[in-house]
Structures are given as structure tokens and as C-alpha cells.
C-alpha positions as CSV (number, residue, x, y, z in Angstrom):
1,M,38.7,-156.1,64.2
2,L,36.4,-156.8,61.3
3,S,36.5,-160.3,59.8
4,A,37.7,-160.6,56.2
5,F,34.9,-163.0,55.5
6,P,31.2,-162.1,54.7
7,A,28.8,-162.5,57.6
8,A,26.2,-164.1,55.3
9,R,27.4,-166.9,53.1
10,M,24.5,-167.7,50.8
11,R,26.3,-170.9,49.7
12,R,26.1,-172.5,53.1
13,S,22.5,-173.8,52.6
14,R,23.4,-174.9,49.0
15,S,26.3,-177.0,50.0
16,A,24.5,-180.4,50.3
17,A,21.5,-182.0,48.7
18,W,19.7,-182.5,52.0
19,S,20.2,-178.8,52.9
20,R,18.9,-177.7,49.4
21,A,15.8,-179.8,49.9
22,L,15.3,-178.4,53.4
23,V,15.2,-174.8,52.2
24,A,13.5,-175.3,48.8
25,E,10.9,-172.6,48.3
26,T,9.0,-174.4,45.5
27,V,8.0,-178.0,45.4
28,L,6.8,-179.9,42.4
29,T,4.9,-183.2,42.8
30,P,3.0,-185.4,40.4
31,S,-0.2,-184.1,42.0
32,D,0.5,-180.7,40.4
33,L,0.1,-182.2,36.9
34,I,-2.7,-182.6,34.5
35,W,-2.0,-184.9,31.6
36,P,-3.7,-184.1,28.2
37,L,-4.7,-187.0,26.0
38,F,-6.0,-187.1,22.5
39,V,-8.9,-189.4,21.5
40,T,-9.5,-190.8,18.1
41,G,-12.1,-193.2,16.5
42,G,-11.6,-196.9,15.8
43,E,-10.4,-199.7,18.0
44,D,-7.0,-200.7,19.5
45,L,-5.4,-197.7,17.9
46,E,-2.3,-195.6,18.9
47,E,-1.7,-192.9,16.3
48,P,1.6,-190.9,16.9
49,V,1.4,-187.2,16.3
50,A,4.3,-186.3,14.1
51,S,4.7,-182.7,15.3
52,L,4.4,-183.9,19.0
53,P,7.1,-186.6,19.3
54,G,6.1,-189.0,22.1
55,V,2.5,-188.0,22.0
56,S,-0.2,-190.1,20.4
57,R,-3.9,-190.2,19.8
58,W,-5.6,-193.2,21.5
59,S,-8.8,-195.0,20.6
60,V,-11.4,-195.1,23.4
61,D,-10.7,-198.7,24.2
62,R,-7.0,-197.8,24.8
63,L,-7.6,-195.0,27.2
64,A,-8.1,-197.2,30.3
65,E,-4.4,-198.2,30.2
66,Q,-3.4,-194.5,30.0
67,A,-5.7,-193.7,33.0
68,R,-4.1,-196.5,35.0
69,T,-0.7,-195.2,34.2
70,A,-1.7,-191.8,35.4
71,R,-3.1,-193.2,38.6
72,D,0.0,-195.2,39.3
73,L,2.2,-192.2,38.8
74,G,0.1,-190.0,41.1
75,I,-1.2,-187.8,38.3
76,P,-4.7,-186.7,39.6
77,C,-6.4,-185.5,36.4
78,L,-6.6,-186.2,32.7
79,A,-7.6,-183.6,30.1
80,L,-9.3,-185.1,27.1
81,F,-9.4,-183.7,23.5
82,P,-11.0,-185.3,20.4
83,N,-9.8,-185.8,16.9
84,T,-13.3,-185.7,15.4
85,P,-13.6,-187.5,12.0
86,V,-14.1,-185.1,9.1
87,E,-17.5,-186.6,8.2
88,L,-18.8,-185.6,11.6
89,R,-17.8,-182.0,11.4
90,C,-20.1,-179.2,10.2
91,D,-20.1,-175.4,10.1
92,E,-21.9,-175.3,13.5
93,G,-20.0,-178.1,15.2
94,R,-23.1,-180.0,16.2
95,E,-21.2,-183.1,17.0
96,A,-20.0,-181.3,20.1
97,V,-23.5,-181.8,21.7
98,N,-23.9,-185.4,20.7
99,P,-24.0,-187.4,24.0
100,D,-22.4,-190.3,22.2
101,N,-19.5,-188.4,20.7
102,L,-15.8,-189.4,21.1
103,I,-15.3,-187.3,24.2
104,C,-18.4,-188.6,26.0
105,R,-17.5,-192.2,25.2
106,A,-13.9,-191.5,26.4
107,I,-15.1,-190.0,29.7
108,K,-17.2,-193.1,30.4
109,A,-14.4,-195.4,29.5
110,V,-11.9,-193.7,31.8
111,K,-14.4,-193.4,34.7
112,N,-15.3,-197.1,34.3
113,A,-11.6,-198.1,34.5
114,V,-10.3,-195.6,37.1
115,P,-13.3,-194.0,38.9
116,D,-11.2,-191.9,41.2
117,I,-9.2,-190.0,38.6
118,G,-10.3,-186.5,37.6
119,I,-11.4,-185.7,34.1
120,L,-11.2,-182.2,32.6
121,T,-12.9,-181.6,29.3
122,D,-12.5,-178.9,26.8
123,V,-15.5,-176.8,25.8
124,A,-15.0,-175.2,22.4
125,L,-16.2,-175.9,18.9
126,D,-12.9,-175.9,17.0
127,P,-12.5,-179.7,17.1
128,Y,-16.0,-180.1,15.6
129,T,-16.2,-177.4,12.9
130,T,-15.3,-177.5,9.3
131,H,-13.8,-174.0,9.5
132,G,-11.6,-174.5,12.5
133,H,-13.0,-171.7,14.6
134,D,-14.1,-172.0,18.2
135,G,-17.6,-170.8,17.5
136,I,-20.4,-170.4,15.0
137,V,-19.4,-168.2,12.0
138,D,-21.7,-166.0,10.0
139,T,-21.5,-165.3,6.2
140,R,-19.0,-162.6,6.7
141,G,-16.6,-164.8,8.7
142,D,-17.4,-163.3,12.1
143,V,-17.7,-165.6,15.1
144,L,-21.1,-165.1,16.7
145,N,-20.6,-164.8,20.4
146,D,-24.1,-165.3,21.8
147,D,-25.2,-168.1,19.5
148,T,-21.9,-169.8,20.3
149,T,-22.4,-169.6,24.0
150,K,-25.7,-171.4,23.8
151,L,-24.1,-174.3,22.0
152,L,-21.2,-174.3,24.5
153,A,-23.7,-174.7,27.4
154,E,-25.2,-177.7,25.6
155,Q,-21.7,-179.1,25.1
156,A,-20.9,-178.7,28.7
157,L,-24.1,-180.5,29.8
158,V,-23.4,-183.6,27.7
159,Q,-19.9,-183.8,29.1
160,A,-21.1,-183.4,32.6
161,A,-23.8,-186.0,32.1
162,A,-21.1,-188.4,30.8
163,G,-19.0,-187.9,34.0
164,A,-16.7,-185.0,33.5
165,D,-15.4,-183.4,36.7
166,I,-14.1,-180.2,35.3
167,I,-15.6,-178.2,32.4
168,A,-12.9,-176.1,30.8
169,P,-14.3,-173.5,28.3
170,S,-11.3,-172.5,26.1
171,D,-13.3,-170.6,23.4
172,M,-12.9,-167.1,24.8
173,M,-16.5,-166.1,24.1
174,D,-17.8,-163.3,26.3
175,G,-20.2,-164.4,29.0
176,R,-19.8,-168.1,28.4
177,V,-18.8,-169.0,31.9
178,G,-22.0,-167.6,33.3
179,V,-24.2,-169.3,30.7
180,I,-22.4,-172.7,31.4
181,R,-22.6,-172.3,35.2
182,R,-26.4,-171.6,35.1
183,A,-27.0,-174.6,32.8
184,L,-25.0,-176.9,35.0
185,E,-26.8,-175.7,38.1
186,Q,-30.2,-176.1,36.5
187,E,-29.5,-179.6,35.4
188,G,-28.3,-180.7,38.9
189,H,-24.5,-180.7,38.1
190,C,-23.8,-178.4,41.1
191,N,-20.4,-180.0,41.9
192,V,-19.0,-179.9,38.4
193,Q,-16.1,-177.5,38.5
194,I,-15.4,-174.8,35.8
195,M,-11.8,-174.1,35.0
196,A,-12.0,-171.1,32.7
197,Y,-9.4,-170.4,30.1
198,A,-9.7,-166.8,31.2
199,A,-6.5,-165.5,29.6
200,K,-6.0,-167.4,26.4
201,Y,-3.8,-165.6,23.9
202,A,-3.8,-165.7,20.1
203,S,-0.4,-167.5,20.1
204,A,2.0,-169.0,17.6
205,F,2.6,-171.9,20.0
206,Y,-0.6,-173.9,19.2
207,G,0.4,-175.5,15.9
208,P,1.1,-179.1,16.9
209,F,-2.2,-179.2,19.0
210,R,-4.1,-178.4,15.8
211,D,-2.4,-181.4,14.1
212,A,-3.4,-183.6,17.0
213,V,-7.1,-182.7,16.9
214,G,-7.2,-182.6,13.1
215,S,-7.9,-178.9,12.6
216,R,-4.6,-177.8,11.0
217,G,-5.4,-176.3,7.6
218,L,-9.1,-175.9,8.3
219,L,-8.8,-172.5,9.9
220,K,-10.1,-169.7,7.7
221,G,-8.5,-166.4,8.9
222,D,-7.2,-166.3,12.5
223,K,-8.6,-166.2,16.0
224,K,-7.5,-162.7,17.0
225,S,-11.0,-161.4,17.3
226,Y,-11.7,-163.5,20.3
227,Q,-8.3,-164.8,21.7
228,M,-6.2,-162.2,23.5
229,D,-3.6,-159.9,22.0
230,P,-0.1,-161.0,23.3
231,R,0.7,-157.4,23.9
232,N,-1.9,-157.0,26.7
233,A,-1.7,-157.8,30.4
234,E,-4.2,-155.5,32.1
235,E,-6.9,-157.0,29.8
236,A,-6.1,-160.5,31.2
237,L,-6.9,-159.3,34.7
238,R,-10.3,-158.0,33.4
239,E,-11.0,-161.3,31.7
240,V,-10.2,-163.2,34.9
241,A,-12.3,-160.9,37.0
242,L,-15.3,-161.5,34.7
243,D,-14.9,-165.3,34.6
244,L,-14.7,-165.5,38.4
245,A,-17.8,-163.2,38.8
246,E,-19.6,-165.6,36.4
247,G,-18.9,-168.6,38.5
248,A,-15.5,-170.0,37.5
249,D,-13.8,-172.1,40.2
250,H,-10.3,-171.9,38.8
251,V,-8.7,-169.9,35.9
252,M,-6.2,-170.9,33.2
253,V,-3.5,-168.9,31.5
254,K,-2.5,-170.2,28.1
255,P,0.2,-170.5,26.7
256,G,2.5,-171.0,29.7
257,L,6.1,-170.1,29.6
258,A,5.8,-166.9,27.6
259,Y,3.0,-165.7,30.0
260,L,4.4,-166.4,33.4
261,D,4.1,-162.7,34.2
262,I,0.3,-163.1,33.7
263,V,0.2,-166.1,36.0
264,R,2.0,-164.1,38.7
265,R,-0.3,-161.1,38.3
266,V,-3.4,-163.1,38.4
267,K,-2.4,-165.0,41.5
268,E,-1.4,-161.9,43.4
269,R,-4.6,-160.0,42.4
270,F,-7.2,-162.7,42.9
271,E,-5.7,-165.3,45.2
272,V,-7.6,-168.2,43.5
273,P,-6.2,-171.4,42.0
274,V,-4.4,-170.5,38.8
275,F,-3.4,-173.1,36.2
276,A,-1.3,-172.8,33.1
277,Y,-1.2,-174.9,29.9
278,Q,2.3,-175.8,28.8
279,V,1.1,-175.9,25.2
280,S,2.1,-178.1,22.3
281,G,4.6,-175.7,20.8
282,E,6.4,-175.4,24.2
283,Y,6.5,-179.2,24.4
284,A,7.8,-179.5,20.9
285,M,10.6,-177.0,21.5
286,I,11.9,-179.0,24.5
287,E,11.8,-182.2,22.5
288,A,13.6,-180.5,19.6
289,A,16.3,-179.0,21.9
290,A,16.9,-182.4,23.4
291,V,17.2,-184.1,20.0
292,A,19.6,-181.4,18.8
293,G,21.8,-181.9,21.8
294,A,21.2,-178.4,23.0
295,A,20.1,-179.4,26.5
296,D,19.2,-182.3,28.7
297,R,15.6,-183.2,28.2
298,D,14.8,-184.3,31.7
299,A,16.4,-181.2,33.2
300,L,14.4,-179.0,30.9
301,V,11.2,-180.7,31.7
302,L,11.5,-180.3,35.5
303,E,13.0,-176.8,35.3
304,T,10.1,-175.5,33.2
305,L,7.5,-177.1,35.4
306,I,9.1,-175.7,38.5
307,A,9.0,-172.3,36.8
308,F,5.2,-172.6,36.6
309,K,4.9,-173.4,40.2
310,R,7.3,-170.7,41.2
311,A,5.1,-168.2,39.3
312,G,2.1,-169.2,41.3
313,C,0.4,-172.1,39.5
314,A,-1.7,-174.5,41.5
315,G,-1.1,-177.0,38.6
316,V,0.1,-177.4,35.1
317,V,-1.4,-179.0,32.0
318,S,1.5,-180.7,30.3
319,Y,2.2,-183.4,27.8
320,H,5.3,-184.1,29.8
321,A,3.2,-185.0,32.8
322,P,4.1,-188.8,32.8
323,V,7.8,-188.0,32.1
324,A,7.9,-185.5,35.0
325,A,6.0,-187.8,37.3
326,R,8.5,-190.7,36.7
327,L,11.4,-188.3,37.2
328,L,10.0,-187.1,40.5
329,H,9.4,-190.6,41.7
330,D,12.9,-191.6,40.8
331,S,14.4,-188.6,42.6
């Protein structure tokens, strides 16, 4: 006689917390996180970013305490971004290759304070240009690919010389990974990693970041001639293939949540470490939802980060990194 009950009860393994932990398919830990920090000039400064509640710019002398916090929470890597003073910006972004610029001083300060923490540095010209583009612009407003890549290689070299562990070109110029890799090898920086922003989309989610680095309102036109069209997925796979062939160690998909399908496809196709950037607009939406009472902030933070891991990410760049790490420790 057939039983009236189902042979398989999927709820059995969900019935207790210990059992749910035992069969969990995806695990999130603090070591999966990269914490982005914004650097500003001056001394003993913390400048809150209005459009990124809970996020601040820090003067170089205040970065050591942030690095120690990251270390104590088990966060293995920091990503550093500069808010370059207006007077140091120019059309070509030459401050990017100054070995004593904000980022280079920040790298040294962090490494002096916490030598064993990883440092990821952004390679792009938009924090240094007067026009807000990621490259050198001609008189017609076109971004010059090859002239830009030469300057990006110089930028990568000064960052590597300062102590950067991972160079992360986010500019989306064609061929820049190969140019940077050759420059690093020729100068003896053989062990400096490259995490290429291989699939960086022309997204509406970047606004608060531009506030944080001081480029909001500077941009003339848009970045659609070099960042990817959100309608395209196969193109992302071609971009990744090219960056890997040119010497990238890891690849980045940016933004994150709206492009988890790209993360999955890249992971399945190439079987390399894939990272995602939970960008400023995504962070701001979570914070706004929590303030509005629409959802529990802590639950949203962990659920979205787990989504990245489930999609195939080796790690996630997130402004919520310290919040998530504390929650994971508490749990």
C-alpha cells in the first residue's frame, strides 16, 4: 500500500539551524570581502559622503586605523580611491603618475601600519581629469585609446612601486591589460597581480561613487563609447577572454547585482577567479530601503553578498564589508 506521505521531504534538512548549516551550498566569510576606502587630502580628516551614508573619505594619516579594523575583522584586502584636489587635476590627468600622489602616500601608510593586508588600486584617469573621463580626450571629445593606455601603464608602475599588491584597471581601454602587464614585468613587479575590470558596464548605479571621488558634475558627455552596453552579454565574454589573454590574473564584473548573469557565465566559461563590485548605487539603495523601513538592513547586506557568492564570485568589493564581517563574526 502506498504511503500517503511524500518519500522526499525537502523540509527535513531545513528543520534546525545546525542542519541548515550542515547542508549549506554557499558559504560567505570575511575573507571573501574587499573593502573600498576613499582617500582625501589634509590631516586628521573624516569627510562623510552625503550620498553614501556611513561611508567617509579619510585623510592619509587616518587610514591606518581603517586598515587595522579590516585586519581585525578578517577582511584581507582594501581598495583605495582618491579624491584628488581640483587644483591637481588637468585634462590629461598627469597627477595619476605622480609617485607622491594621494594614492601612493595612502598605499605606503597602510603598508607601514598593516604590512600583511592586501591593497588593490584603481587604474583609470577619471579621478585626475578635469573632464571626468577615464582617459585622454581629443578636441572632438573622443577618448584616445592608445595614448591613454601608455599613461595607465605609468600609473600602474607608480602604484606598484609604492607597494600595491593588485592593479585593477577600470578604464575599459582596449589592450590596456597587456600594456600594463608588460610594463610591470619589465620593471621587476612580476608578482603584482592584475584584476581587470573586464566587464564594466555604462551603468546608472555609479552616481554616489562620483561624489566620493569628486568627479560628479565634471563629466562632459557619457562613457558609453568605452564602457559596455547593458544590453550585451556575449560581448562581456569576449572582453574577459581578451583580458585573460593579455595577462590578467582575475577579472571583475561591475556593477554587481544587476549583472549576476554575467558573473555566472564568466565563471562557467573561463573557470578563473571572478570578482564583482557591489557599487555605490547598490549600497545606497540598501541603506535607503533600511531607513524607509522597507527591509532589515543586516538581512539585506548578507543576502545580497551571498547572492554574489552563489553566482560564482571568488570575492566581492563592497562598502558593506565591515558591516558584513561583524555580522558574520556575531553569527
